[in-house]
C-alpha positions as CSV (number, residue, x, y, z in Angstrom):
1,X,62.6,1.5,26.1
2,X,58.8,1.5,25.8
3,X,58.6,4.0,28.6
4,X,60.9,6.4,26.8
5,X,59.0,6.0,23.6
6,X,55.7,6.7,25.4
7,X,57.1,9.8,27.0
8,X,58.3,11.1,23.6
9,X,54.9,10.4,22.1
10,X,53.1,12.2,24.9
11,X,55.6,15.2,24.6
12,X,55.0,15.4,20.8
13,X,51.2,15.3,21.4
14,X,51.5,18.1,24.0
15,X,53.5,20.3,21.6
16,X,51.0,19.6,18.8
17,X,48.0,20.5,21.0
18,X,49.7,23.7,22.1
19,X,50.4,24.7,18.5
20,X,46.8,24.1,17.5
21,X,45.5,26.0,20.5
22,X,47.7,29.0,19.7
23,X,46.1,29.2,16.2
24,X,42.5,28.5,17.2
25,X,40.8,30.2,14.3
26,X,43.0,28.6,11.7
27,X,42.5,25.2,13.3
28,X,38.7,25.7,13.3
29,X,38.7,26.7,9.7
30,X,40.9,23.7,8.8
31,X,38.5,21.4,10.6
32,X,35.5,22.9,8.8
33,X,36.2,20.9,5.6
34,X,36.3,17.6,7.6
35,X,33.2,18.6,9.6
36,X,31.2,19.3,6.4
37,X,32.5,16.1,4.7
38,X,31.6,13.8,7.6
39,X,28.3,15.5,8.1
40,X,27.5,15.2,4.4
41,X,28.3,11.5,4.3
42,X,26.2,10.7,7.4
43,X,23.2,12.8,6.2
44,X,23.3,11.5,2.7
45,X,23.6,7.9,3.7
46,X,20.7,8.4,6.2
47,X,18.5,9.9,3.4
48,X,19.3,6.9,1.1
49,X,18.7,4.4,3.9
50,X,15.4,6.1,4.7
51,X,14.3,5.7,1.1
52,X,15.2,2.0,1.3
53,X,13.3,1.6,4.6
54,X,10.3,3.3,3.1
55,X,10.3,1.0,0.0
56,X,10.7,-2.1,2.2
57,X,7.8,-0.9,4.4
58,X,5.6,-0.5,1.3
59,X,6.6,-3.9,-0.1
60,X,5.6,-5.4,3.2
61,X,2.3,-3.6,3.0
62,X,1.5,-5.5,-0.2
63,X,1.7,-8.8,1.4
64,X,4.2,-11.7,1.1
65,X,4.7,-13.7,-2.1
66,X,1.9,-11.8,-3.8
67,X,1.3,-12.4,-7.5
68,X,-1.4,-10.6,-9.6
69,X,-3.1,-12.3,-12.5
70,X,-4.7,-9.7,-14.8
71,X,-7.3,-10.2,-17.5
72,X,-5.9,-10.0,-21.0
73,X,-6.7,-7.9,-24.1
74,X,-9.3,-8.2,-26.9
75,X,-8.8,-8.2,-30.6
76,X,-11.7,-7.0,-32.8
77,X,-11.5,-6.4,-36.6
78,X,-7.7,-6.5,-36.3
79,X,-7.6,-3.9,-33.5
80,X,-6.1,-5.1,-30.3
81,X,-7.0,-3.4,-27.0
82,X,-4.7,-3.2,-24.0
83,X,-4.4,-5.5,-21.0
84,X,-7.5,-5.6,-18.8
85,X,-9.9,-4.4,-21.4
86,X,-11.6,-7.8,-21.5
87,X,-12.4,-9.8,-18.4
88,X,-11.0,-13.1,-19.5
89,X,-10.6,-14.4,-15.9
90,X,-13.4,-15.9,-13.8
91,X,-14.1,-16.7,-10.2
92,X,-13.8,-20.4,-11.2
93,X,-10.2,-19.7,-12.4
94,X,-9.4,-18.5,-8.9
95,X,-10.7,-21.7,-7.3
96,X,-8.9,-23.8,-9.9
97,X,-5.6,-22.1,-9.1
98,X,-5.8,-23.1,-5.5
99,X,-7.1,-26.6,-6.3
100,X,-4.7,-27.6,-9.2
101,X,-1.6,-25.4,-8.8
102,X,0.6,-26.9,-6.0
103,X,2.6,-23.6,-5.7
104,X,-0.5,-21.5,-5.0
105,X,-1.5,-21.2,-1.3
106,X,-4.5,-18.9,-1.8
107,X,-6.3,-17.0,-4.5
108,X,-9.0,-14.3,-4.4
109,X,-10.9,-13.0,-7.5
110,X,-11.2,-9.2,-7.5
111,X,-13.7,-7.0,-9.3
112,X,-13.0,-3.3,-9.1
113,X,-15.0,-0.1,-9.7
114,X,-15.4,3.5,-8.5
115,X,-18.4,4.9,-6.7
116,X,-19.7,7.8,-4.6
117,X,-20.4,6.8,-1.0
118,X,-22.8,8.7,1.2
119,X,-23.3,8.7,5.0
120,X,-25.6,11.4,6.4
121,X,-24.4,14.7,5.0
122,X,-21.0,13.4,4.0
123,X,-20.0,11.8,0.7
124,X,-16.8,10.5,-0.7
125,X,-15.7,9.1,-4.1
126,X,-13.6,5.9,-3.5
127,X,-12.6,2.6,-5.0
128,X,-15.0,-0.3,-4.5
129,X,-13.4,-3.7,-4.5
130,X,-15.5,-6.9,-4.6
131,X,-13.6,-10.0,-3.4
132,X,-13.6,-12.9,-1.1
133,X,-12.3,-13.3,2.5
134,X,-9.0,-14.9,1.2
135,X,-8.1,-11.4,-0.1
136,X,-7.5,-10.2,3.5
137,X,-5.0,-12.9,4.3
138,X,-3.2,-12.6,0.9
139,X,-2.8,-8.8,1.3
140,X,-2.1,-9.2,5.1
141,X,-5.0,-6.8,5.8
142,X,-5.9,-6.7,9.5
143,X,-9.3,-5.7,11.0
144,X,-9.0,-2.7,13.3
145,X,-12.6,-2.7,14.6
146,X,-15.6,-4.9,13.9
147,X,-15.3,-8.2,11.9
148,X,-14.5,-9.3,8.3
149,X,-17.1,-10.6,6.0
150,X,-17.3,-14.4,5.5
151,X,-17.8,-17.0,2.8
152,X,-21.4,-17.2,3.9
153,X,-21.7,-13.4,3.2
154,X,-20.3,-14.0,-0.3
155,X,-22.8,-16.8,-0.9
156,X,-25.7,-14.7,0.3
157,X,-24.6,-11.5,-1.4
158,X,-24.8,-9.8,2.0
159,X,-24.8,-6.0,2.0
160,X,-21.8,-5.6,4.4
161,X,-18.7,-3.5,3.9
162,X,-15.1,-3.1,5.2
163,X,-13.8,0.4,5.1
164,X,-10.3,1.7,4.8
165,X,-9.0,4.4,7.1
166,X,-9.2,7.2,4.5
167,X,-12.9,6.5,3.8
168,X,-13.7,6.3,7.6
169,X,-12.1,9.7,8.1
170,X,-13.9,11.3,5.1
171,X,-17.4,10.0,6.1
172,X,-17.6,9.7,9.8
173,X,-15.5,12.6,11.3
174,X,-14.6,10.7,14.5
175,X,-17.9,8.8,14.8
176,X,-17.7,5.1,15.4
177,X,-18.6,3.6,11.9
178,X,-19.3,0.0,13.1
179,X,-22.9,-0.9,12.4
180,X,-23.7,2.3,10.6
181,X,-25.4,2.2,7.2
182,X,-23.7,3.8,4.2
183,X,-25.1,4.1,0.7
184,X,-23.0,3.0,-2.3
185,X,-24.8,4.0,-5.5
186,X,-28.0,4.4,-3.4
187,X,-27.7,0.8,-2.2
188,X,-27.5,0.5,1.6
189,X,-24.5,-1.4,3.1
190,X,-23.8,-2.0,6.8
191,X,-20.3,-1.3,8.0
192,X,-19.0,-4.6,9.4
193,X,-15.5,-3.5,10.1
194,X,-12.6,-1.1,9.5
195,X,-9.1,-2.0,8.2
196,X,-5.8,-1.2,9.8
197,X,-4.1,1.5,7.8
198,X,-1.7,0.4,5.1
199,X,-0.4,3.8,3.8
200,X,0.8,4.4,0.3
201,X,1.8,1.6,-2.1
202,X,5.2,1.8,-3.8
203,X,3.4,3.2,-6.8
204,X,2.1,6.1,-4.6
205,X,-1.5,4.8,-4.4
206,X,-3.5,5.3,-1.1
207,X,-4.2,1.8,0.0
208,X,-6.6,3.0,2.6
209,X,-8.9,4.7,0.2
210,X,-11.0,1.6,-0.5
211,X,-14.2,-0.2,0.5
212,X,-14.2,-4.0,0.4
213,X,-17.4,-5.9,-0.4
214,X,-18.3,-9.5,-0.9
215,X,-17.7,-10.1,-4.6
216,X,-21.3,-11.2,-5.2
217,X,-22.7,-8.1,-3.6
218,X,-20.3,-5.8,-5.5
219,X,-21.2,-7.4,-8.9
220,X,-25.0,-7.6,-8.4
221,X,-25.6,-4.3,-6.5
222,X,-22.7,-1.9,-7.2
223,X,-20.2,-2.6,-10.0
224,X,-22.4,-4.7,-12.2
225,X,-21.0,-6.7,-15.1
226,X,-21.1,-6.0,-18.8
227,X,-19.6,-9.4,-19.6
228,X,-21.6,-12.3,-20.9
229,X,-20.2,-14.4,-18.1
230,X,-21.4,-13.1,-14.8
231,X,-18.5,-14.9,-13.1
232,X,-15.9,-12.8,-14.9
233,X,-13.4,-10.8,-12.9
234,X,-10.8,-8.2,-13.8
235,X,-8.0,-9.9,-11.8
236,X,-7.1,-12.6,-9.4
237,X,-4.9,-11.9,-6.4
238,X,-2.6,-14.9,-5.6
239,X,-0.4,-15.8,-2.8
240,X,2.4,-18.3,-3.7
241,X,3.8,-20.8,-1.2
242,X,7.0,-19.7,0.5
243,X,9.9,-20.2,-1.9
244,X,7.7,-21.3,-4.8
245,X,6.9,-18.0,-6.5
246,X,8.6,-18.9,-9.8
247,X,7.1,-22.4,-9.8
248,X,3.7,-21.0,-9.0
249,X,3.9,-18.6,-12.0
250,X,4.7,-21.5,-14.4
251,X,1.9,-23.7,-12.9
252,X,-0.6,-20.8,-13.2
253,X,0.3,-20.1,-16.8
254,X,0.0,-23.7,-17.8
255,X,-3.3,-24.2,-16.0
256,X,-4.9,-21.0,-17.2
257,X,-3.9,-21.7,-20.8
258,X,-5.5,-25.1,-20.5
259,X,-8.7,-23.8,-18.9
260,X,-9.0,-21.0,-21.6
261,X,-8.3,-23.5,-24.4
262,X,-5.4,-21.4,-25.8
263,X,-3.5,-23.1,-28.6
264,X,0.3,-23.2,-28.6
265,X,0.5,-20.7,-31.4
266,X,-1.8,-18.2,-29.5
267,X,-0.8,-15.6,-27.0
268,X,-2.0,-15.7,-23.4
269,X,-5.3,-13.9,-22.7
270,X,-4.0,-12.9,-19.3
271,X,-0.8,-11.6,-17.7
272,X,1.0,-12.5,-14.5
273,X,2.9,-10.0,-12.4
274,X,5.1,-10.8,-9.4
275,X,4.7,-7.7,-7.3
276,X,7.6,-8.5,-5.0
277,X,10.0,-8.6,-8.0
278,X,8.6,-5.3,-9.4
279,X,9.1,-3.5,-6.1
280,X,12.5,-5.1,-5.4
281,X,13.7,-3.4,-8.5
282,X,12.7,-0.1,-6.9
283,X,14.6,-1.1,-3.7
284,X,17.7,-1.8,-5.8
285,X,17.4,1.7,-7.4
286,X,17.2,3.2,-3.9
287,X,20.3,1.3,-2.9
288,X,22.2,2.6,-5.9
289,X,21.0,6.1,-5.0
290,X,22.3,5.7,-1.5
291,X,25.7,4.6,-2.7
292,X,25.9,7.5,-5.2
293,X,24.9,10.0,-2.5
294,X,27.6,8.7,-0.1
295,X,30.2,8.8,-3.0
296,X,29.4,12.4,-3.8
297,X,29.5,13.4,-0.1
298,X,32.9,11.6,0.3
299,X,34.4,14.1,-2.2
300,X,34.0,16.8,0.4
301,X,36.1,14.7,2.8
302,X,38.9,14.7,0.2
303,X,38.5,18.5,-0.1
304,X,38.8,18.7,3.7
305,X,42.0,16.6,3.5
306,X,43.5,18.9,1.0
307,X,42.7,21.8,3.3
308,X,44.5,20.1,6.1
309,X,47.6,19.5,3.9
310,X,47.6,23.2,2.8
311,X,47.4,24.5,6.4
312,X,50.0,22.1,7.6
313,X,52.4,23.2,4.8
314,X,51.9,26.8,5.9
315,X,52.5,25.8,9.5
316,X,55.7,24.0,8.6
317,X,56.9,27.2,6.8
318,X,56.0,29.5,9.7
319,X,57.7,27.2,12.2
320,X,60.9,26.5,10.3
321,X,63.1,28.1,13.0
322,X,61.3,26.1,15.7
323,X,61.9,22.9,13.8
324,X,65.6,23.8,13.4
325,X,65.9,24.6,17.1
326,X,64.3,21.3,18.1
327,X,66.7,19.4,15.8
328,X,69.7,21.4,17.2
329,X,68.8,20.3,20.8
330,X,68.5,16.7,19.9
331,X,65.1,16.0,18.4
332,X,65.2,13.1,16.0
333,X,63.5,12.9,12.6
334,X,60.9,10.6,14.0
335,X,60.0,13.1,16.8
336,X,59.4,15.9,14.3
337,X,57.4,13.6,12.0
338,X,55.3,12.4,14.9
339,X,54.6,16.0,16.1
340,X,53.2,17.2,12.8
341,X,51.3,13.9,12.1
342,X,49.6,14.3,15.5
343,X,48.6,17.8,14.6
344,X,47.1,16.6,11.3
345,X,45.3,13.6,12.9
346,X,44.0,15.7,15.8
347,X,42.5,18.2,13.3
348,X,40.8,15.5,11.3
349,X,39.6,13.4,14.3
350,X,38.2,16.5,16.1
351,X,36.5,17.5,12.8
352,X,35.2,14.0,12.5
353,X,33.6,14.1,15.9
354,X,32.0,17.4,15.3
355,X,30.9,16.2,11.8
356,X,29.1,13.2,13.4
357,X,27.1,15.6,15.6
358,X,26.3,17.9,12.7
359,X,25.4,15.0,10.4
360,X,23.0,13.4,12.9
361,X,21.4,16.8,13.6
362,X,21.1,17.4,9.9
363,X,19.4,14.1,9.4
364,X,16.9,14.9,12.1
365,X,16.2,18.3,10.5
366,X,15.7,16.7,7.1
367,X,13.3,14.2,8.6
368,X,11.4,17.0,10.4
369,X,11.1,19.7,7.8
370,X,11.1,17.7,4.6
371,X,8.9,14.9,6.0
372,X,11.4,12.4,4.7
373,X,12.2,9.4,6.8
374,X,16.0,9.1,7.5
375,X,17.8,6.1,9.0
376,X,21.2,6.7,10.6
377,X,23.2,3.6,10.3
378,X,26.0,3.0,12.8
379,X,28.2,1.6,10.0
380,X,28.0,4.9,8.1
381,X,29.0,6.9,11.2
382,X,31.9,4.6,11.9
383,X,33.0,4.7,8.2
384,X,32.9,8.5,8.1
385,X,34.9,8.8,11.3
386,X,37.6,6.3,10.3
387,X,37.8,7.9,6.9
388,X,38.3,11.3,8.5
389,X,41.2,9.9,10.6
390,X,42.8,8.3,7.5
391,X,42.4,11.7,5.7
392,X,44.4,13.3,8.5
393,X,47.2,10.7,8.2
394,X,47.3,10.7,4.4
395,X,47.2,14.4,3.8
396,X,49.3,15.2,6.9
397,X,52.2,12.9,6.1
398,X,53.7,15.0,3.3
399,X,53.9,18.2,5.4
400,X,55.2,16.2,8.4
401,X,57.8,14.5,6.3
402,X,58.9,17.8,4.9
403,X,59.4,19.2,8.4
404,X,61.1,16.1,9.7
405,X,63.7,16.0,6.9
406,X,64.5,19.7,6.9
407,X,68.2,20.7,7.2
408,X,68.7,22.1,10.7
409,X,71.3,24.7,9.7
410,X,69.1,26.1,6.9
411,X,66.1,26.0,9.3
412,X,67.9,28.1,11.9
413,X,68.9,30.7,9.3
414,X,65.5,30.8,7.7
415,X,63.9,34.3,7.6
């Protein structure tokens, strides 16, 4: 029984393939809708996945469990300035956070400023950042060449500097920068090391366009301080212990309010930002974009399915006499149904395979010409292929059923 069923199925498939081969152009045009649909799904999902991968890479470049404490605002004569206008934080606050907040693993005070840097005949305007050695571990900054500055350099206000990749390229033009003397606001600094490139941050900032100095050197010799307290800083970079980010934020808030003698009725003179949470929101947005792109691209698969149904209906009409003749010589309803279903599924599966090739090629072209990273996920390829096969079955069933249940006498007399 099984052998007979298998033979009938193979015979139906042979007849279906012959019918498709006879009408090559029509078959190719019918598959075009499926090809475009599958290719669009794969390419759009790859674009969305590329956006997610880029954001994840940028989040990783910030460091793990990073929290930024920013100085607060000032109020003078009833006029309140924005966050960061007053340096309400100090280097002592950073030390206290590590000492008295159990959820804090490391903290580094940061004092920022811009300056023109000169080496030989080259000059470059960049961001100067005074900090401590802990900043390197918090931000997961690696030394590419040379060595980092140390706590002893901070204590001695040593004139040493760490250069980002962008600054190195702008000033040295391929020359080895280690040990060279650069001038920042006419003050000589020796290049102690260079940083491994980080690329852009999620906000689009070039993280390699920076020079790191010991915070004492930056304040005394480059950035200066207009505050009454020479230990004041603009922000503190904090690394929370693994799994304790929320607890660390609560502990820091309580501790800083106590240290700054802020009454319960008063607002904080600082603000705390969990950078991981901020950028995860961007990652969620990219994920939503990826789903929307895939949903929009899937519409073209439905359009391709409608094309298959239309062509199969035309085929049934054209082959009415053939159907009647097959029924007259003993072909059963199931045999006719199988034949036309095989034709529909063959069109959609062949279109799906071609669509996979076109989709992967399109993704590569987008990545090459648009300079946009794309990630082809095997799941999206499988989903598009399976969906194309289901489209063939779904949209091919009605024409196949119409052919299978056709009255053989009327079919034979059809003109």
